[in-house]
N, C-alpha and C positions, 0 to 999 in steps of 0.2 A: 657357703651360697650367700651373699649379701641377704639381708633379713627386713622386710616392711615392717613395723611396731605397730603403727598409728592404726588406731580402729581394730585390734584383734579380739579375735571373743574372747568373754568374760569368764574362763575354766580357771578356776584357783590350785596351782598344784599346792599338797599337802607333805612336807617334807619334815623329818626327824631334821634339829638344828643341833649340829654340832660344832664349837666351836672350837677355834684355833689361836692362840694369841699371836699376835703379830708386833712388827716395829717398823719404822719409817727408814730404809737404808740407802746410802750414798750410790754413784755411781760414777760412770766414767766421763771425763773433761767435758764441760761445754762448749757451745760456738759462742758467736760473737754477740747473740740475743740473750745468754743465760739459758739458753733450752738447750739437752741434750741432743744432738743428732744420730742417734743409732736406740735399735730397738728392733728385735725379731721378725716385728711386722714389716721393718724394710727389707726383708726379703720376698714381703709378698707385693712388694711396688705402692706402698703408701708409706711415704718418705716424712712423716708426722713425727715433730719431737717431742720430746717429754721433758716437765721441769725439773729431773733430778733428785726427787726425792718420794721414789714410790714405796707403798706398804708392802712388805713379805710376811706371809703366813706359811705353813707348812706346805702348802702344795702351789701358791701362786705367788708372783709377784705381781703388782696392781701398780701400773703406770699411768700417767693423766698429764695432761697439758696445764688443766687449771682444777679438776675438783677438789673438794675438802678432804682434808682427814678423815672424816668421818666416811663419809661417801666411799674411801678405799675401802676403810677398813669394813664396811658393813657389805659392799661385793664380795671384799675376799671371804667373808662370814658363809655370804650365800655360794658362793665358789666350791666352799668347803664343805659345806653340807651336800651341796649335789654331787660331789666327785665321790663321797662315801656309798652316795644311793646306785650309781652307777658301776662303781666298782663291786658294789654287792651284786647287781641286777643282773651284770654281766658275768658274773664269776671271771672277776680278771685280778691275775698277781702281779702286779704294779712292777715287782723287781723280775720278772721272768717274761711279761709281754710287752711291757712297753720300751719301745726305741725311741729315744730322744732325740731329737736335730742336737747339731753341735754345739759345745759349752753350754747346755743348759741340761737343768735336773728339775724345773719347775716349766709350771704355765705360766706364761706370760699374759697381763690384759693392759690392754690400753682404753681404759676408761675417757671417752672424748667431754670434754662441757665446753668450750669457748667453738666447737664446730657445730654447721646443723647439713647432717649428709640427708636430704630430703625423701631419696629415695630408699634409704635402709636404716636400721638401728643398730644392728650387733653381725658381726661375721666372725664365723669360727674358721681356722685357720691350722696347719701342723708345728706346733710351739704356742699356739696360745689361740686368743681372741680380742674380737676390738668392741666396744658396746658404749652407748651414752651414759653421762658418769649420774648415779641419782638425784644430783643434784644439778641436772642441766636446765635451763631458764627458759628451754622451749618445748622439748619433749613432755611427753607423759612421765613419770617417775611412779605411778602407781604399782605397789608393790608385786600383786599378783602377776599382772603382767609383764612386769620386770624382770620376774625370775623365771616366767616360759621363758624370755629371749636369752638370757643364761640358758639354761636348760639346754635350747636347744643348739646353740653356739659351742656349749662347752661338749656335746656328744661330738660334733663334726672333730672338733680337738680329738679329742679320744680316740674317735675313728682313726687321727692321723696318725698316733700314737701308737695305734695298735699295728696300723700298716707301715710305719716306718717312713711316711710319705708325705707328700699333699697332693700326688697325683691326681687328679678326679679321673682318670680313665680306669683304674682299675677296679672299680666297682659302679653298679649304673645309677644314677643318678634319682631314678626314684627311689633305689634303696638307703640312699644317702641322706636325701632329705627326708624320706619316709621316717627313718627309724630316727631321726631329729625331731621331726613333729612329736610322734610318738612317745618321747621320755617327756617331753614339754606338755603334753596333753592338747598340743595344737595351737600357732600360733596365727595361721592366717586369717585374714578378714573373715574368710567364711565359718571359721571354726572349723570341728571335729565333724564328721559324716556319721551321725548313730543312728538314722533311721531313712528307709526307701524312699521318702516323701523329700527328705531332704537332697539325696543322690538326684530324685529327679527332677527339683526344682534346678542343683547347677548345670545338669547335663544340659537341661533347658534354653536354660542363662548360655554357659558358653560353648554345649557342642560336648557331643560323646566322646573326645580326644581319650583313649584309652591310656593310663599313665605306665602302664608296664612296659609300654613302646618308646618311652623316653628315656634312651640309655644313656646319652650324653646332653651338660648344658646346653650346648648348640642347637640341639632337638626342641626346646622349649618353643613355641611357636607362640610371638607376642608376648613374651615375658614379664613384662612390667606389668600387663593387664590379669589376662591368663594366669600365668606363675603363680601368684599370691592369690588369686580370688579362687581358682580351681584346682589348680596342679599341687598345690602343696596339701591341700583336703585330702586329693584322692591319695597322693603318696602316702597318707598316713592311714590312709584307710587300705590300702593296697599291702602295708606293713602288717598289720593291726591282723588281719586277715591270717598271715605266716602265724603268729604270735598266740592268737586269742585262742581259746579251748575249743568255741563255737565253729573256728575257723580248722589250720593245720595244726594249732597249739603247740608250736615247736619251742624252745626255750632261747631265750633272748642269745644265750651264750651261743647259739647256733650261728647268729649275724659276727659275734664274735670271732668265733673259727675263721670266716669266712675273709674277715681285714687280715687274719694272722697270715692266712695260707695264700694271699695272691701277695703278700709282701716277698713270700721265697718263689714266686712264679706262676704260680699256678692260676687258670682262668675261672674267672668269675662264673661264668656259667656252666662249667663243670662242679661248682662248687655249691652253686644253687643246687642243683637237682640233688648232691650228695646229700645237702644237710636238709631239707626241705621234701624230698623224693617226687620233685614235680620238676619239668623242665622250664625254662625260662617261655620257650615257644609256646608251649602248652598253657602255660599260666597267662601271658597275652591272648594265644585265643579263647580261652573258656574264661578269659577276668570278668566278664560282665554277668554270667550267668552264675557265676561263683558268688560273687560280691552280693547279687541279688540274694541268692539263696542264703548268705550269712547273714544279710541284716533281716531280714526276713524272720 
């Protein structure tokens, strides 16, 4: 899902910095303008060429239209650190659990500098992610916010590797976006919901849309407004309830197992009930009661 970033709540992620050495590497032949007209993001409909000088590290290849070498290097360092955390938190064995797109063995990152996508800052997909560069001349490059956005999109890319596809219909959108918000510490303009007062304020402002009822992206009502200001925070809260000891207290590996099993044809509704001991229908029906008790 494309992510709006300007004005995100100031929650700072704390992560262990694990650095890997990298080096610029070559690529395929260029087009008439000297830019390489290829990349894994082309499969998603983005025909954005790069300059043919990507930065490569242990798990990433960072492409760009015009970002500096230092910006590419720093982004790869952030990505490597966060990948270590995700693999540890979700108990992932990359060798046996990741299913890569054809001809890929590393995640691709396109970090754009000379573009300004006004409605979004980052987007994760099966095989990689796209995000503005750390030397972008217009967007805020405050490192705490930037790292949260990278974390959110990297979670989407990790989900794709576990599912072995970019098919958004295999898992309900509220969990896909909710777990990305959960690991990132919240990137919505409203921030994370941590109290009944915050919940009541958001409901009063945007209406009591039940996040668990949002099964597909097309279910978003008024996505450009309600999605980023209300639903993302609600998706995070609905997911946090599943994992927090004061909620259902299940491990992150339960969500990992859902991703692994849907790629083999299992239904999300069935897997959800098996992993969390609660049917989706019941969770939706009891959502407000459960969440209010959780926040209290």
